N, C-alpha and C positions, 0 to 999 in steps of 0.2 A: 410532783414530786413534795412539796414542802404543803404542810397542811394549816399554816395560819396567814393571816393578811400583814398586810404591813405594818399597821398601826398596831398590830399584835407582835410582832417582831420588835417596834421600836418601845411596846410596855416590857417586855420581858429585860431587854438591851438596858432599862434603863435601871434595872437592879445592880448595873457594873458601870464603874469608870472605864470606858476603852482609848487606849492610845494603839493607834494604826502606825505600823512600821515598816520599813521595807523590809524584802524579804531573804534569807541570806542565800538563798541556791543560787547555782548560774545552770543555766540561764535565769535569768528573774524574772517568772513569769505568775508571781503571786505574789501578795503581802499577808502579813499577818499582824494580829491584833494581842496587845496585852489588855487583859480584862481585870479590875479590880474591884471585889464581891463588896458592894456596899451592906446587904443585909443579908447574913451568914448563920442566923439564926436557926434556922435547921440543919445545921451542920452539926458533927458530931465532935471534933474539934473546934474549940474556943480561942481564937487567935483576933489579932487585928488586920483581918484578910483584907481593908482597903490597901495594905500598905505591900499586900503579895501579890504579884500579876500571875494569873495562869495563860500561858504564851499558847495561841489558837490560830488558825489558819483563819483568814477573812472570809474565804467560802463557807467558812460554818453560820455565816450570819442570819441567813436565810432560812436555817436548818435549826435556831436555837430553842423557837418552842417544841420543835421533836423530838428535841433531849430533855429540855426543863422540863418538860409535863408528861414525858413517857410515863406510861401509867405502869407499874411493877405490880408482879403478884407474889402474894408470900411466900410461894414455892419455887421463885427463881432462885438459880445461882447465876453469879455474875463472877468472870473473870477480869479483874482490875490489873494493869500492867501500864510502867512505861514501855514505850517500843522495845522489842528486841531483848527480851529478858527471860524469854521462853513461853511465852503466850500459849504455839500452840501445841505444844509437848503438855501442858497442864490442861488445854481444853480436850486432848486427844484422851489421859487420863481419864479426866473428869466425865464427859460424856461418857466412856464405857462403864464406868464404876457406875452414875446417874442411870445406865441401859441396860444394867446385870450380863455386862461383858457380852454383847450382840457384836461380836467380829463382824458377822457377816453384812449386817445394818451399817455398820460403819462404812465397811469397804466399800458399797455399793451408794452411798450419798454421801459425797462432798463437807469437809469440816465447815464450808460456808453455808451451808445449807441447813447443818446440824447445831452449827453454835455462830451462829450470825456476829457479824461487825456490826456494834450499833450505828457508829457513825461515818460507815465507808461511805453512803452518798452525799454525807458533807464533803469527804474528802475528794472524790472522784466523783465531781458531777454529771460527766458525762459518759458516766461507765453503763447508763440505763439500766443499772441496777438501783432498788429501794430498799435499801437494808434495814428500815425502820418498819417497813408493811412486813418485811420478813420475818423480824421479831416478834411482831404482835402475833402473826398466824401461826407458830410455834406451840406446839401441843406441849402442856406442863407434864414433867419440871422441863422449865426452859433452863439452856446454860446460853448466855450471851456474856459475848468479848467486848472489851473496850478500854481506850489507853486514856480517858480522860481524865484529868487530876480530879482530888474531891471535890473543889468549887462548883465545878460542870456539870458532874454527875445528875442523873435524875431527880428531881427532889425527893420522890417517894421513895426512894432506896433507904431514905433517912427513918421512915415511919412504917414502913412494912417488914415484914418476917423475913425477907431473902437473905439468902446468905451470899456472902463476898469473900471470892479466892483472890489474897491478893499475892503477887509474885513481883521479887524484887531481885537488880543483880549488879555484881559490878560494875560500875559505871563506865569502868576503863573498859570492860567487854563491849558493853553497851554502845561506847563511842566507836569501838570499831566494827562492830556488826550494823549498827547503822550507816557507818560512811559505805560500808560494800553494799549493804540493799538499799541504799538511794544511787551509789554510781550502776548496780548493775540494772536498777530498772529505767535509768536517764532520768532519775530526779535530779541529781545533782552530777555536775559536769569539773568541780573544781579538784584542788588542790587534798591530798590527806590530813595533812596537818592542820589545814585551815579548815577544814570539817570537824577533827577532832575539837580545836580551838570555841566552836560554835558552843559544843555544850558547856564550857565553861562558862560563857558569856549568857548560858540560858536562851541560846537564839534557836534553838529544836522545836516544832512542834511539841506541845505537851510539857513545856518546860515550866517552872524550874524543875530540875532530874531531882532536886533532895527536898522540895516542896511534897512532889508527887509519893517519894517513897515513905518519909520520916511523919506524915499526916496519917497515913496505913499504921507503920509502928506505932504509933502511939495511944491507937485502938486497938490492938492487935488481941488483947484479953478480953475482949468482947466478945458473947456468945456467936456471933453471926458473924464472925470476922474470922479468917484461917491466912496468917501472913506467911508463908513461902518463899524459897529465895531457890533460882537457878543453882546455886552452889551444891544447896542441899540435895537436890535430885541428883546431879551431877557424883557427890558422896556418897548416897545411899538412897536410891529411888524406891528398894521395897519399903523404908522406912516414910520416904512420903508416901507411897502409894496409900498405907496403913493410916494415917493421918487424914488424907484426904478421903479415906473409905468411914473411918470414925466421925470425921464431918458431916458429911453426907449421911449416916445412918446406915451405910452399905456395909456387908461381911465378905472377906475375899477370902475362898477355902486356899489352904498352898497350892493345888494344883493352879486355881485360877490366877493365882500370883506369878504362876512361871509363867503362864499364858501369855498374862498382864506386861509381865517385865520383858518381854522377847520381844513383842509388839511394840512396845516401845522405846526400844534399843535405836540410839541414831541410824546405824543402819536400811532398818526396819523402818522408820519413820521417815526416812529420806527417800526411801523407794516405793512410800505408798503414796498413788497419784489423789487417796481422795481427803489425804492430810498433808500433802507437801506444798501448797500453793502454786502450783508450776500453771496450772490456769489463769489466779489471780497475776501473775508477774508477767506471764505474756499480754492477759487486759491489759495493765499499767503500760505496760509497752508499745501497746497499741495506741492506747490514750495519746504519749508523749511520742510517738514517732523513733521510737530509740530502737535501733534491730540489732544491737548486742547478745544474742542470743548465750551466752558463755556462763551466764548468772544464776547459781540455785539457791532458793530460798534458804532450806536448810547447806551452810555452806560448809560449816568443819565441825558443830557441834561440841565447843569445848570450854573447858575455863584457862584461863587467865593467858589466851591467846596474843591478848594487847602486849604481851613480851616482848613478841616477834615484830609488832607494828610500829612501837612508839620507842621515840629516840630518848635518850638521857633528859634533853630539855623539858618533852611532852609528861615523859612520865613523872618529873619532879614539880612540874606544873599540876599536874592531875592531883598529885598525893597530898600536895598544899592546899590543893582547895577541897580533898576529902579531909583532912586535918580540921581545914577552917568551919566545915559544914559540921563535924560530930564531935571536936570538942567541948564545944560550951553542952552538951548534950551528957558529955561523961561516957561516949558510943564510943567503942573503936568499928573498922569495915568488918575486923575479923568477926566479932560480936553480933553485928546485924545478920553479916551472912552465912553464919555458921549456929 
């Protein structure tokens, strides 16, 4: 699966200060790393990366070469998100726009094949899937999904003409959705409140949430970046489709728009076996030997569901955390999301 030898892995990891930590999930079957970038000269955001950790599972170590040295094509389109921010919704919309609304082809080909998850093999090493090869074999223009934070993304992404669609979401809803996802597939077996707290402590894979989001917010005006939010899609999906179409150079007629909006409704998406991730969820349960089949990847598809899930103490903690990270930028959550 891995394309580089141990010496090359060590060379690539020499770009980072690496701090290994105990993994927060129960049962504790993994560890994770905090990576501090030593040389970030290729990145579009100038910051003290040596003080800003990117949290990643230690299972990624043999695959760092596959990721950092992944070859980018100028006509690539990348969907970059923190987990549970509307990734699949955005993928389906974008793939259809890129492929002239070929609903039949979309129906007959699973989302994970049409738009592979770059680092899937690094997360689920026993899955039998080589996600890197799947990305390489895609015909152009490729649509590739990743949750990697900016400093861990393929280096060529910043020197080629590829387009990036970044999607953010209210972190309180992110915490809720992550909890139900990890519990549903058997990754996490602890208390809900404890899991919420981990996002505040940067103890999620791909953390920190704010570094992940704000680094892309800061470059949102660049020509090859489109910054979207889950809340924008819930409020006015038609407007978001128009923005994505303009970004990709694709026109959508009124009739096509009606068909696409219907296709992208939560009811249609959650029942669509080509993009509702039923197979992926089943595969993850198999790997983790978790037999509960009540969880659905597309659970509710709503905004502000956190109000039904968090007590006053947790809401206060999240709101203080939000203010702490946004006030120094003279930014509010409302402005960021809407």
